[in-house]
Gaussian input, Z-matrix of N, CA and C with variables (Angstrom, degrees):
# hf/3-21g

backbone

0 1
 N
 C     1     B1
 C     2     B2     1     A1
 N     3     B3     2     A2     1     D1
 C     4     B4     3     A3     2     D2
 C     5     B5     4     A4     3     D3
 N     6     B6     5     A5     4     D4
 C     7     B7     6     A6     5     D5
 C     8     B8     7     A7     6     D6
 N     9     B9     8     A8     7     D7
 C    10    B10     9     A9     8     D8
 C    11    B11    10    A10     9     D9
 N    12    B12    11    A11    10    D10
 C    13    B13    12    A12    11    D11
 C    14    B14    13    A13    12    D12
 N    15    B15    14    A14    13    D13
 C    16    B16    15    A15    14    D14
 C    17    B17    16    A16    15    D15
 N    18    B18    17    A17    16    D16
 C    19    B19    18    A18    17    D17
 C    20    B20    19    A19    18    D18
 N    21    B21    20    A20    19    D19
 C    22    B22    21    A21    20    D20
 C    23    B23    22    A22    21    D21
 N    24    B24    23    A23    22    D22
 C    25    B25    24    A24    23    D23
 C    26    B26    25    A25    24    D24
 N    27    B27    26    A26    25    D25
 C    28    B28    27    A27    26    D26
 C    29    B29    28    A28    27    D27
 N    30    B30    29    A29    28    D28
 C    31    B31    30    A30    29    D29
 C    32    B32    31    A31    30    D30
 N    33    B33    32    A32    31    D31
 C    34    B34    33    A33    32    D32
 C    35    B35    34    A34    33    D33
 N    36    B36    35    A35    34    D34
 C    37    B37    36    A36    35    D35
 C    38    B38    37    A37    36    D36
 N    39    B39    38    A38    37    D37
 C    40    B40    39    A39    38    D38
 C    41    B41    40    A40    39    D39
 N    42    B42    41    A41    40    D40
 C    43    B43    42    A42    41    D41
 C    44    B44    43    A43    42    D42
 N    45    B45    44    A44    43    D43
 C    46    B46    45    A45    44    D44
 C    47    B47    46    A46    45    D45
 N    48    B48    47    A47    46    D46
 C    49    B49    48    A48    47    D47
 C    50    B50    49    A49    48    D48
 N    51    B51    50    A50    49    D49
 C    52    B52    51    A51    50    D50
 C    53    B53    52    A52    51    D51
 N    54    B54    53    A53    52    D52
 C    55    B55    54    A54    53    D53
 C    56    B56    55    A55    54    D54
 N    57    B57    56    A56    55    D55
 C    58    B58    57    A57    56    D56
 C    59    B59    58    A58    57    D57
 N    60    B60    59    A59    58    D58
 C    61    B61    60    A60    59    D59
 C    62    B62    61    A61    60    D60
 N    63    B63    62    A62    61    D61
 C    64    B64    63    A63    62    D62
 C    65    B65    64    A64    63    D63
 N    66    B66    65    A65    64    D64
 C    67    B67    66    A66    65    D65
 C    68    B68    67    A67    66    D66
 N    69    B69    68    A68    67    D67
 C    70    B70    69    A69    68    D68
 C    71    B71    70    A70    69    D69
 N    72    B72    71    A71    70    D70
 C    73    B73    72    A72    71    D71
 C    74    B74    73    A73    72    D72
 N    75    B75    74    A74    73    D73
 C    76    B76    75    A75    74    D74
 C    77    B77    76    A76    75    D75
 N    78    B78    77    A77    76    D76
 C    79    B79    78    A78    77    D77
 C    80    B80    79    A79    78    D78
 N    81    B81    80    A80    79    D79
 C    82    B82    81    A81    80    D80
 C    83    B83    82    A82    81    D81
 N    84    B84    83    A83    82    D82
 C    85    B85    84    A84    83    D83
 C    86    B86    85    A85    84    D84
 N    87    B87    86    A86    85    D85
 C    88    B88    87    A87    86    D86
 C    89    B89    88    A88    87    D87
 N    90    B90    89    A89    88    D88
 C    91    B91    90    A90    89    D89
 C    92    B92    91    A91    90    D90
 N    93    B93    92    A92    91    D91
 C    94    B94    93    A93    92    D92
 C    95    B95    94    A94    93    D93
 N    96    B96    95    A95    94    D94
 C    97    B97    96    A96    95    D95
 C    98    B98    97    A97    96    D96
 N    99    B99    98    A98    97    D97
 C   100   B100    99    A99    98    D98
 C   101   B101   100   A100    99    D99
 N   102   B102   101   A101   100   D100
 C   103   B103   102   A102   101   D101
 C   104   B104   103   A103   102   D102
 N   105   B105   104   A104   103   D103
 C   106   B106   105   A105   104   D104
 C   107   B107   106   A106   105   D105
 N   108   B108   107   A107   106   D106
 C   109   B109   108   A108   107   D107
 C   110   B110   109   A109   108   D108
 N   111   B111   110   A110   109   D109
 C   112   B112   111   A111   110   D110
 C   113   B113   112   A112   111   D111
 N   114   B114   113   A113   112   D112
 C   115   B115   114   A114   113   D113
 C   116   B116   115   A115   114   D114
 N   117   B117   116   A116   115   D115
 C   118   B118   117   A117   116   D116
 C   119   B119   118   A118   117   D117
 N   120   B120   119   A119   118   D118
 C   121   B121   120   A120   119   D119
 C   122   B122   121   A121   120   D120
 N   123   B123   122   A122   121   D121
 C   124   B124   123   A123   122   D122
 C   125   B125   124   A124   123   D123
 N   126   B126   125   A125   124   D124
 C   127   B127   126   A126   125   D125
 C   128   B128   127   A127   126   D126
 N   129   B129   128   A128   127   D127
 C   130   B130   129   A129   128   D128
 C   131   B131   130   A130   129   D129
 N   132   B132   131   A131   130   D130
 C   133   B133   132   A132   131   D131
 C   134   B134   133   A133   132   D132
 N   135   B135   134   A134   133   D133
 C   136   B136   135   A135   134   D134
 C   137   B137   136   A136   135   D135
 N   138   B138   137   A137   136   D136
 C   139   B139   138   A138   137   D137
 C   140   B140   139   A139   138   D138
 N   141   B141   140   A140   139   D139
 C   142   B142   141   A141   140   D140
 C   143   B143   142   A142   141   D141
 N   144   B144   143   A143   142   D142
 C   145   B145   144   A144   143   D143
 C   146   B146   145   A145   144   D144
 N   147   B147   146   A146   145   D145
 C   148   B148   147   A147   146   D146
 C   149   B149   148   A148   147   D147
 N   150   B150   149   A149   148   D148
 C   151   B151   150   A150   149   D149
 C   152   B152   151   A151   150   D150
 N   153   B153   152   A152   151   D151
 C   154   B154   153   A153   152   D152
 C   155   B155   154   A154   153   D153
 N   156   B156   155   A155   154   D154
 C   157   B157   156   A156   155   D155
 C   158   B158   157   A157   156   D156
 N   159   B159   158   A158   157   D157
 C   160   B160   159   A159   158   D158
 C   161   B161   160   A160   159   D159
 N   162   B162   161   A161   160   D160
 C   163   B163   162   A162   161   D161
 C   164   B164   163   A163   162   D162
 N   165   B165   164   A164   163   D163
 C   166   B166   165   A165   164   D164
 C   167   B167   166   A166   165   D165
 N   168   B168   167   A167   166   D166
 C   169   B169   168   A168   167   D167
 C   170   B170   169   A169   168   D168
 N   171   B171   170   A170   169   D169
 C   172   B172   171   A171   170   D170
 C   173   B173   172   A172   171   D171
 N   174   B174   173   A173   172   D172
 C   175   B175   174   A174   173   D173
 C   176   B176   175   A175   174   D174
 N   177   B177   176   A176   175   D175
 C   178   B178   177   A177   176   D176
 C   179   B179   178   A178   177   D177
 N   180   B180   179   A179   178   D178
 C   181   B181   180   A180   179   D179
 C   182   B182   181   A181   180   D180
 N   183   B183   182   A182   181   D181
 C   184   B184   183   A183   182   D182
 C   185   B185   184   A184   183   D183
 N   186   B186   185   A185   184   D184
 C   187   B187   186   A186   185   D185
 C   188   B188   187   A187   186   D186
 N   189   B189   188   A188   187   D187
 C   190   B190   189   A189   188   D188
 C   191   B191   190   A190   189   D189
 N   192   B192   191   A191   190   D190
 C   193   B193   192   A192   191   D191
 C   194   B194   193   A193   192   D192
 N   195   B195   194   A194   193   D193
 C   196   B196   195   A195   194   D194
 C   197   B197   196   A196   195   D195
 N   198   B198   197   A197   196   D196
 C   199   B199   198   A198   197   D197
 C   200   B200   199   A199   198   D198
 N   201   B201   200   A200   199   D199
 C   202   B202   201   A201   200   D200
 C   203   B203   202   A202   201   D201
 N   204   B204   203   A203   202   D202
 C   205   B205   204   A204   203   D203
 C   206   B206   205   A205   204   D204
 N   207   B207   206   A206   205   D205
 C   208   B208   207   A207   206   D206
 C   209   B209   208   A208   207   D207
 N   210   B210   209   A209   208   D208
 C   211   B211   210   A210   209   D209
 C   212   B212   211   A211   210   D210
 N   213   B213   212   A212   211   D211
 C   214   B214   213   A213   212   D212
 C   215   B215   214   A214   213   D213
 N   216   B216   215   A215   214   D214
 C   217   B217   216   A216   215   D215
 C   218   B218   217   A217   216   D216
 N   219   B219   218   A218   217   D217
 C   220   B220   219   A219   218   D218
 C   221   B221   220   A220   219   D219
 N   222   B222   221   A221   220   D220
 C   223   B223   222   A222   221   D221
 C   224   B224   223   A223   222   D222
 N   225   B225   224   A224   223   D223
 C   226   B226   225   A225   224   D224
 C   227   B227   226   A226   225   D225
 N   228   B228   227   A227   226   D226
 C   229   B229   228   A228   227   D227
 C   230   B230   229   A229   228   D228
 N   231   B231   230   A230   229   D229
 C   232   B232   231   A231   230   D230
 C   233   B233   232   A232   231   D231

   B1=1.3812
   B2=1.5030
   B3=1.3633
   B4=1.4499
   B5=1.5349
   B6=1.2332
   B7=1.3722
   B8=1.5210
   B9=1.1667
   B10=1.5582
   B11=1.5476
   B12=1.2086
   B13=1.5225
   B14=1.4749
   B15=1.3284
   B16=1.3698
   B17=1.4217
   B18=1.2982
   B19=1.4803
   B20=1.4618
   B21=1.4088
   B22=1.3151
   B23=1.4868
   B24=1.3376
   B25=1.4284
   B26=1.5304
   B27=1.2944
   B28=1.4506
   B29=1.4721
   B30=1.2954
   B31=1.5686
   B32=1.5974
   B33=1.3214
   B34=1.4560
   B35=1.6130
   B36=1.3700
   B37=1.5147
   B38=1.4875
   B39=1.2670
   B40=1.5400
   B41=1.5766
   B42=1.2485
   B43=1.4601
   B44=1.5448
   B45=1.2375
   B46=1.4865
   B47=1.4918
   B48=1.4310
   B49=1.4239
   B50=1.5753
   B51=1.2348
   B52=1.5282
   B53=1.4315
   B54=1.3278
   B55=1.5291
   B56=1.5208
   B57=1.3039
   B58=1.4886
   B59=1.6335
   B60=1.3392
   B61=1.4404
   B62=1.5559
   B63=1.3343
   B64=1.4146
   B65=1.6044
   B66=1.2573
   B67=1.5120
   B68=1.5378
   B69=1.3486
   B70=1.5271
   B71=1.4989
   B72=1.2192
   B73=1.5740
   B74=1.2879
   B75=1.3968
   B76=1.3712
   B77=1.4832
   B78=1.2773
   B79=1.5071
   B80=1.5450
   B81=1.2267
   B82=1.5280
   B83=1.5140
   B84=1.3047
   B85=1.4778
   B86=1.6089
   B87=1.3636
   B88=1.4843
   B89=1.4676
   B90=1.2565
   B91=1.3738
   B92=1.5391
   B93=1.3197
   B94=1.5023
   B95=1.5017
   B96=1.3210
   B97=1.4392
   B98=1.4647
   B99=1.3923
   B100=1.4654
   B101=1.4798
   B102=1.3358
   B103=1.4804
   B104=1.4939
   B105=1.3680
   B106=1.4140
   B107=1.4694
   B108=1.2549
   B109=1.4680
   B110=1.6301
   B111=1.3581
   B112=1.3711
   B113=1.5559
   B114=1.4302
   B115=1.4242
   B116=1.4600
   B117=1.4351
   B118=1.3797
   B119=1.6163
   B120=1.3912
   B121=1.4664
   B122=1.5643
   B123=1.2773
   B124=1.5231
   B125=1.5220
   B126=1.2681
   B127=1.4311
   B128=1.6116
   B129=1.2197
   B130=1.4908
   B131=1.4860
   B132=1.3620
   B133=1.4813
   B134=1.5474
   B135=1.3659
   B136=1.3896
   B137=1.4794
   B138=1.2608
   B139=1.4291
   B140=1.4550
   B141=1.2814
   B142=1.4793
   B143=1.5398
   B144=1.3509
   B145=1.5146
   B146=1.5337
   B147=1.3386
   B148=1.6147
   B149=1.5553
   B150=1.3551
   B151=1.4513
   B152=1.4842
   B153=1.4702
   B154=1.4426
   B155=1.4006
   B156=1.3102
   B157=1.4732
   B158=1.5021
   B159=1.3709
   B160=1.4244
   B161=1.6041
   B162=1.2776
   B163=1.4803
   B164=1.5033
   B165=1.4096
   B166=1.4539
   B167=1.5104
   B168=1.2749
   B169=1.4645
   B170=1.4065
   B171=1.4058
   B172=1.5210
   B173=1.5780
   B174=1.3461
   B175=1.4796
   B176=1.4520
   B177=1.3666
   B178=1.4654
   B179=1.5703
   B180=1.3507
   B181=1.3969
   B182=1.5525
   B183=1.2318
   B184=1.5063
   B185=1.4962
   B186=1.4679
   B187=1.2748
   B188=1.4491
   B189=1.3740
   B190=1.3682
   B191=1.6113
   B192=1.2145
   B193=1.3952
   B194=1.4787
   B195=1.1882
   B196=1.4881
   B197=1.4851
   B198=1.3322
   B199=1.4479
   B200=1.4667
   B201=1.3760
   B202=1.3787
   B203=1.5209
   B204=1.3016
   B205=1.5131
   B206=1.4296
   B207=1.3916
   B208=1.5537
   B209=1.5715
   B210=1.1948
   B211=1.4706
   B212=1.5850
   B213=1.3912
   B214=1.4895
   B215=1.5292
   B216=1.2824
   B217=1.4743
   B218=1.5676
   B219=1.2758
   B220=1.4698
   B221=1.4165
   B222=1.3532
   B223=1.5112
   B224=1.4691
   B225=1.2948
   B226=1.4874
   B227=1.5181
   B228=1.3985
   B229=1.4593
   B230=1.5831
   B231=1.2821
   B232=1.4904
   B233=1.5428
   A1=106.11
   A2=114.65
   A3=117.38
   A4=110.69
   A5=116.32
   A6=119.92
   A7=113.97
   A8=112.96
   A9=115.46
   A10=115.55
   A11=117.64
   A12=121.46
   A13=111.81
   A14=119.46
   A15=128.86
   A16=108.85
   A17=123.59
   A18=123.01
   A19=112.00
   A20=118.40
   A21=124.28
   A22=116.23
   A23=117.82
   A24=128.03
   A25=109.80
   A26=119.46
   A27=124.71
   A28=111.24
   A29=117.53
   A30=118.12
   A31=110.64
   A32=108.24
   A33=118.27
   A34=99.97
   A35=112.58
   A36=114.97
   A37=112.50
   A38=112.52
   A39=119.00
   A40=106.10
   A41=112.65
   A42=122.34
   A43=106.71
   A44=117.36
   A45=127.91
   A46=112.93
   A47=109.68
   A48=119.86
   A49=108.44
   A50=113.12
   A51=118.19
   A52=108.94
   A53=113.99
   A54=123.04
   A55=112.12
   A56=113.65
   A57=119.36
   A58=112.43
   A59=111.75
   A60=116.00
   A61=119.50
   A62=114.44
   A63=123.75
   A64=109.79
   A65=116.06
   A66=122.31
   A67=110.92
   A68=111.34
   A69=115.22
   A70=113.58
   A71=115.88
   A72=122.06
   A73=112.16
   A74=122.94
   A75=126.35
   A76=112.97
   A77=119.01
   A78=123.83
   A79=104.30
   A80=119.60
   A81=120.03
   A82=109.27
   A83=119.64
   A84=123.28
   A85=109.07
   A86=117.31
   A87=117.51
   A88=108.93
   A89=123.85
   A90=127.32
   A91=106.96
   A92=120.97
   A93=126.61
   A94=106.58
   A95=117.45
   A96=121.38
   A97=117.91
   A98=113.27
   A99=122.71
   A100=114.07
   A101=115.49
   A102=124.89
   A103=103.69
   A104=123.39
   A105=121.39
   A106=112.69
   A107=121.03
   A108=122.47
   A109=103.89
   A110=120.28
   A111=124.63
   A112=112.02
   A113=111.72
   A114=117.57
   A115=114.96
   A116=116.95
   A117=119.22
   A118=113.20
   A119=116.32
   A120=127.40
   A121=105.11
   A122=118.97
   A123=126.88
   A124=110.32
   A125=111.32
   A126=125.85
   A127=106.20
   A128=113.42
   A129=120.84
   A130=113.29
   A131=113.63
   A132=113.01
   A133=110.85
   A134=113.94
   A135=122.47
   A136=115.76
   A137=120.01
   A138=125.44
   A139=110.79
   A140=120.37
   A141=122.33
   A142=110.73
   A143=112.47
   A144=118.50
   A145=110.12
   A146=113.83
   A147=119.54
   A148=107.67
   A149=119.34
   A150=113.87
   A151=114.21
   A152=116.40
   A153=119.44
   A154=111.06
   A155=121.25
   A156=117.01
   A157=114.90
   A158=119.54
   A159=124.67
   A160=114.28
   A161=116.47
   A162=120.66
   A163=110.59
   A164=111.88
   A165=119.38
   A166=113.04
   A167=118.10
   A168=123.74
   A169=108.39
   A170=117.65
   A171=120.67
   A172=104.56
   A173=111.17
   A174=113.82
   A175=111.05
   A176=117.62
   A177=118.16
   A178=112.58
   A179=117.22
   A180=117.55
   A181=111.41
   A182=117.01
   A183=115.21
   A184=117.73
   A185=113.59
   A186=118.13
   A187=121.27
   A188=117.54
   A189=128.79
   A190=105.77
   A191=122.84
   A192=123.92
   A193=105.37
   A194=124.41
   A195=129.86
   A196=109.04
   A197=118.77
   A198=120.60
   A199=111.98
   A200=121.42
   A201=125.56
   A202=110.08
   A203=115.60
   A204=124.24
   A205=108.29
   A206=110.77
   A207=116.42
   A208=112.38
   A209=114.13
   A210=118.95
   A211=112.60
   A212=112.34
   A213=114.60
   A214=107.94
   A215=119.31
   A216=124.63
   A217=100.30
   A218=122.72
   A219=124.50
   A220=112.34
   A221=116.17
   A222=119.59
   A223=114.59
   A224=118.30
   A225=119.64
   A226=114.89
   A227=119.91
   A228=121.73
   A229=108.22
   A230=116.91
   A231=119.15
   A232=108.52
   D1=138.00
   D2=179.07
   D3=-89.43
   D4=143.31
   D5=174.95
   D6=-116.97
   D7=158.20
   D8=-173.82
   D9=153.46
   D10=-172.84
   D11=178.43
   D12=-76.05
   D13=145.20
   D14=172.47
   D15=-71.28
   D16=128.71
   D17=173.34
   D18=-78.62
   D19=137.83
   D20=-178.81
   D21=-48.75
   D22=-36.27
   D23=-177.78
   D24=-69.93
   D25=-18.31
   D26=178.44
   D27=-90.63
   D28=-11.90
   D29=-178.16
   D30=-77.89
   D31=148.01
   D32=176.36
   D33=-118.26
   D34=114.13
   D35=174.56
   D36=-111.48
   D37=130.32
   D38=-179.45
   D39=-112.47
   D40=125.87
   D41=-179.02
   D42=-58.34
   D43=136.37
   D44=-178.96
   D45=-48.59
   D46=-50.59
   D47=-173.60
   D48=-63.69
   D49=-34.67
   D50=177.68
   D51=-69.90
   D52=-50.54
   D53=-178.51
   D54=-49.46
   D55=-38.28
   D56=-170.12
   D57=-92.44
   D58=-7.47
   D59=-177.02
   D60=-122.14
   D61=16.45
   D62=175.93
   D63=-121.98
   D64=159.65
   D65=173.17
   D66=-72.15
   D67=161.80
   D68=176.91
   D69=-61.32
   D70=-34.35
   D71=171.83
   D72=-57.29
   D73=-46.87
   D74=179.93
   D75=-67.65
   D76=-36.27
   D77=176.28
   D78=-63.83
   D79=-41.63
   D80=177.05
   D81=-61.06
   D82=-47.62
   D83=179.69
   D84=-59.77
   D85=-41.09
   D86=177.43
   D87=-59.43
   D88=-45.45
   D89=-172.09
   D90=-71.49
   D91=-41.67
   D92=173.49
   D93=-56.72
   D94=-54.24
   D95=-178.80
   D96=-50.87
   D97=-45.31
   D98=174.84
   D99=-62.45
   D100=-40.86
   D101=-178.36
   D102=-66.54
   D103=-47.19
   D104=178.07
   D105=-56.56
   D106=-35.58
   D107=-177.95
   D108=-65.52
   D109=-43.60
   D110=177.07
   D111=-57.19
   D112=-49.62
   D113=-176.63
   D114=-63.90
   D115=-39.00
   D116=-178.26
   D117=-95.22
   D118=12.40
   D119=179.23
   D120=42.44
   D121=51.76
   D122=174.19
   D123=-121.99
   D124=156.85
   D125=179.53
   D126=-111.63
   D127=-41.08
   D128=-175.94
   D129=-89.04
   D130=-171.44
   D131=179.09
   D132=-122.44
   D133=56.27
   D134=178.64
   D135=-80.01
   D136=-169.40
   D137=-176.31
   D138=-56.14
   D139=-55.41
   D140=-178.43
   D141=-47.40
   D142=-56.29
   D143=-178.25
   D144=-56.86
   D145=-54.16
   D146=-174.31
   D147=-61.78
   D148=-43.02
   D149=-177.97
   D150=-59.83
   D151=-36.67
   D152=175.38
   D153=-68.61
   D154=-46.23
   D155=179.78
   D156=-65.35
   D157=-29.60
   D158=173.58
   D159=-68.66
   D160=-12.08
   D161=176.16
   D162=-86.52
   D163=-9.35
   D164=176.11
   D165=-109.63
   D166=-41.33
   D167=-174.93
   D168=-127.55
   D169=149.38
   D170=176.78
   D171=-80.84
   D172=164.67
   D173=178.13
   D174=-61.90
   D175=-36.10
   D176=178.78
   D177=-61.72
   D178=-39.82
   D179=176.31
   D180=-69.55
   D181=-44.05
   D182=172.79
   D183=-51.17
   D184=-49.28
   D185=170.03
   D186=-50.69
   D187=-46.06
   D188=-178.92
   D189=-62.21
   D190=-46.42
   D191=-172.05
   D192=-76.64
   D193=-39.14
   D194=178.74
   D195=-60.07
   D196=-43.92
   D197=176.24
   D198=-67.38
   D199=-35.82
   D200=176.38
   D201=-59.05
   D202=-44.47
   D203=-177.24
   D204=-64.42
   D205=-41.90
   D206=179.14
   D207=-62.39
   D208=-44.55
   D209=-179.57
   D210=-66.22
   D211=-35.26
   D212=178.60
   D213=-69.59
   D214=-31.80
   D215=-174.46
   D216=-73.92
   D217=-47.99
   D218=176.85
   D219=-52.88
   D220=-45.18
   D221=-176.84
   D222=-71.74
   D223=-29.29
   D224=174.98
   D225=-91.40
   D226=-4.56
   D227=173.12
   D228=70.61
   D229=31.73
   D230=-176.61
   D231=-71.86

């Protein structure tokens, strides 16, 4: 196992207001969502990214969690 400093590009940072205003399941989704970006080497939400995310979550689950995130953002006025 390599030791050393974590590179900034490898960090996943979740805004505290979001962290405190979504369910544990949604937090898991956020982490998986960000890891999928890293696995697919994508920044956007195009076909490559979405296909990988859909291999983990259904479209209904994605929509549910994205709405939960949206409402958390609205609540915190980000």
